[in-house]
N, C-alpha and C positions, 0 to 999 in steps of 0.2 A: 503493500500501500504507501509506503512512504517514497518508493523507487518512481511508482506514479504521479506521486503529488508533485515530485521534485522536476519529472517530464512535462506535466502542465507548466509550472512556471518556468520551465527553460522556452517551451514555446511560448508562453504569453512573452516572455521578454523577446522571443526571435522575430515575433508578431510587431512588435513593437518598434524593435530595430528596424525593422525593412519599411516603416512607416504607414502601418494598416491602422485604419484609424476605426475605433467601435466605442459605442454602437455602431455596425455598419449595415444600411438599408441598400439593397439590389429588386432589382425586377429581373424575375425569370422567363422561361419561355412562355407560362400560362397567363403573363401579364401582371402577376402578383406580386406587392414589393412586399419582400421578405426583410425581416431584422433581425440581424445576430448580434447580441450582448456582447459578446467575446470571441475570441479565436476559437472556431471547432478543436478539439482536441480527440474525437469520438465519431468517427465519419463511416456512414455506411454507404455502398455504391450498390445498384440498383440493376445495373447493366454493364456488360465488358468492355465496351468501350470507357465510360466512366471511370471505370479500374484502372486502365491503360494510363489515365491521363493521371491519377490519385500517384500511380507507381514511378510516373515520370518526372512526375514534380517532385519527387523522393518524400511522400508523406505517410510511409510504410508503417511508422509508429501509429500512427494515426487512424490507420485503419479496422475499424471496428468489425464489419462484416463485407460480405461480397456475395454476388449473384452466383446462383448453382450453374449460369451457362462461363462464368469466369473460366478462362482458361492459360491468359498469359498477365503479367510472365511465373511460367509456372510453377519455378521453383520457389517465390517469393507468397505462393497463395496457399501453400501447404497447410499452413497453419492457422489460416482466415476463417473464422465460423461462416458457414455458409446460410443464408436467408432465405432460400427460393427464388424460384425462376420467373415464369409467366405467372405463377401462383406464389404470392408470397407468403413466408411465414409470418405472421404480424406480429402475434405470442413471442418469436424469438426475435423479432425485431426491436423489440420494447425491451426486451430483457437485458440487448445489450445496450441502452440507456444512450443514444445517439444524439451529439447537437449538432448534426446536419447527416440529412440523409439526399441523396442526388439520384435522382431517377428521371427517367424517358418517356415522355406522356404515350409516344408512339409505341412504347413496348406494355407499359402499365398503367393506362389510364385512369381508369375507375377504378385501382387501387391505392394508387399515388393521392386521388382526390379524399379515400377513406384514411388515410395516411394523415392528412393535412386535415379533416376533421376530427380526427382522436389530439390534433393539437401539436403534432410530431413537426421539427424542424426541418421541413421538405423543401426542397431547392430544386426546381424542373427545368431542366434542359433540352436540348434540341438541335440538331446539328444537319443540312441539309447540301452544305457545297462544301467546299474547302477554308471562304470566308468564314462561314458559318462556325466550321470546326476551331478556328483562331479565335472566335470571339467568346465561343464556349470554354475554351483553355485558361483564358482573362478571366472570365467570368469565375470560373473553381477558382483560378489562383488567388483573385480578388478576395473571394469569401472566405479561403485559408490561410490568408496573410500572406501568401507566398507568389507576391506580384512579379518581383525580378525574377523567379524559378518560369514562371509562365512567358513573360518574355525572351527570356532568354531561349525558351523551348520553341515557341513560336517564328521566331529569328531565325532557327536553325530550318524550321519546316519551311519557312516561304524562300529561305536562301536555296535549296534543293528542289522545291518545286521552280523556282522560277529557271534553276538549270536545263530542267527537264522541259519544259516549255519552250525553253530557246531553244532546242534541239530539235524539237520537231516542227516548230515554225515554218511555216512556206511551203510544206511537206503537203504531198497528197494524199487528203484523208480517206482511209477504207471504211467501205461501212460496214459497219460494226453490230453485229445481236448477242445480245448478254442475257444469258440464259440460266434463270434463277431456279426452276425446275421446270423437269420436263413432263411430270405428269401430277396435274396438268399443267401445259407450257405457260408460263409466267417470266416477265422478262421486267425491265427497271427502263421505265419512260420518262420524259421531262420532267423536272421539278424532283426528280430523287438524289442521293450523292452519289451514285453510279453514274446516271449521266454525265452528271460533272465533271468524273472523272474521265469520262470515257472524251467528249470532248478535250481536256486539257492535254490528253496524251496523245492530242491529232487525228481522233477519228472521229466518224459519223454516226451518231447513232439511229439507229434505220427503224425505231419506235420514238422518235423525240417530238414527233405529233400527236402522241397522246402522252397521258398523267401518270403518275403513281408508279403501281406494280399491276397493270394490267396484263390479263390473262388473254393470249393471242394464239391464232390457229397455225398450225403447220403449215397449209397453203398460204398463208400470208407471209412467212418468214421465206418461205420459197420464190414468189412472188417477189419481195424484196431485196432478196439474192445478195446474202450478205458477204463481203470479202472476207470476214475472220469472223468465227465465232466463239465468245469466251463462254466456258460453261462453270458458275460457281458451286456445280455441285458434282457428283463422282461418274457423270454417267457422258463421257467424251467419247466412248468405244460406240454406247448408243445412237449418239447421234452419227457418227459417221456412217451407221448401216442401218439407218431409216429409209425406208423404202419412196425415193421420190428425190431424195435427199443427196442423189449421186449428183445433179446438176446445177447444187447451188455451187457460186462461186470459191465458197471457204472450204466445202468439202472435197470438191476437185481438187484446189493445191494443198491439200492438208492443212489448213491453218485452222484450226479446230484445238482450243487449248482449255484444257483445267487450271484455275486458280481459286488461293487460299481465299474463302468469302469475307473472310474477317479482315483483308489488306483490304479489301473494296466497300466495304459495308462498315467498316466501325470507324464513327468519327474523331479517332483518336490522333495519338502519338505515329503510329505505323503505317496512315493513310496515304502520306507522302511515297513513301517504300509501295504501296500497291501502286499510286501513279507512275512510279519508274517502271514497276515490272510489266505496269499494262501496257505503259510508251513502248517498251521492247518490244513485245507481243506486237504493236500496232504497228512499228519502225525498226524491225531489226538490222535494219543499215545502217543504223545512228549507234555509234558506242556511245558509250557514257562510264 
C-alpha cells in the first residue's frame, strides 16, 4: 500500500512538472464535457487501440485493466486484469476503482452509456482517419498529464506518414478492393479509417462511392475490376479460387494479399506501420 501511495505522489508530481493543470475539463467524442480533478492513476482501456496508445505513452504502471480483445504489446499485457470485450464485465470494472475509463462508442455505445449513467469517469474517443488518430492521442495525453510524450509520439508518426506519402505521390493509383469479410462480403468504404489509408498509400478504393462498412456482391467487385485485393482475414486462397474471379485484374496478376487487420483498423501508434505496409503492397517499385 505504501508503494502505491508513493507511486501516486510521483505521478501527481510528474503531471504538475509537465504543466498539466487540474481540475481539467475536456470534450470527448460524445460531445460531453468531462472534468478530472487530478491526474488519473488507475486507467481502464476498453479497446485495443486505446491500450496501444497508453503503452506507447509509457503509462504501463497506471493501466488497471484492459479489454479481452487486447493482444499488443503481448508481453506487457500478461498481468493486466481483463474486463470483457464487446460485453463488458461492469462489476469487474467497478472493483478495479478506475479514475479514468477510455472507450470507443463505435464498439460499446450502449455499455459506455451505462458506465456514464453510473457516474464512472468515462472518456469516449473515436478516430476515422490519421488526423483523428493524432487528435485522439493528444487528448489521451492531455487527460493523463503526459502532453509532451503525446506530442513526441505524434511527431514521429507524422514524419513517417509524410515520408510514405511523398514516396507514392504522383504515381498511378491502382484500383483497390479491401475485403474485411468474405461471407458476407464486407468492405471498407468512404468515411472509414481504411479508406483514408488506401488513399494516403497511393491507391483508389473501388467502393469510395459508398459509406461505412457496406455488404457488396461478388458481381460488383468483378465489374469494378480491382487491380489489388487486400484481405484483412485469412481467406486469400479462397479469393484466388472463387468462380468467375479469374478475370479480375488482381487475381490474374496475383496481387491478392493478406494483411494483419490490426495494422489497418486500430487508430493507434502502429497505424503508420500499416500505412507503410499498404503503400509497399500498392507500389512495390518504391523502396523505403
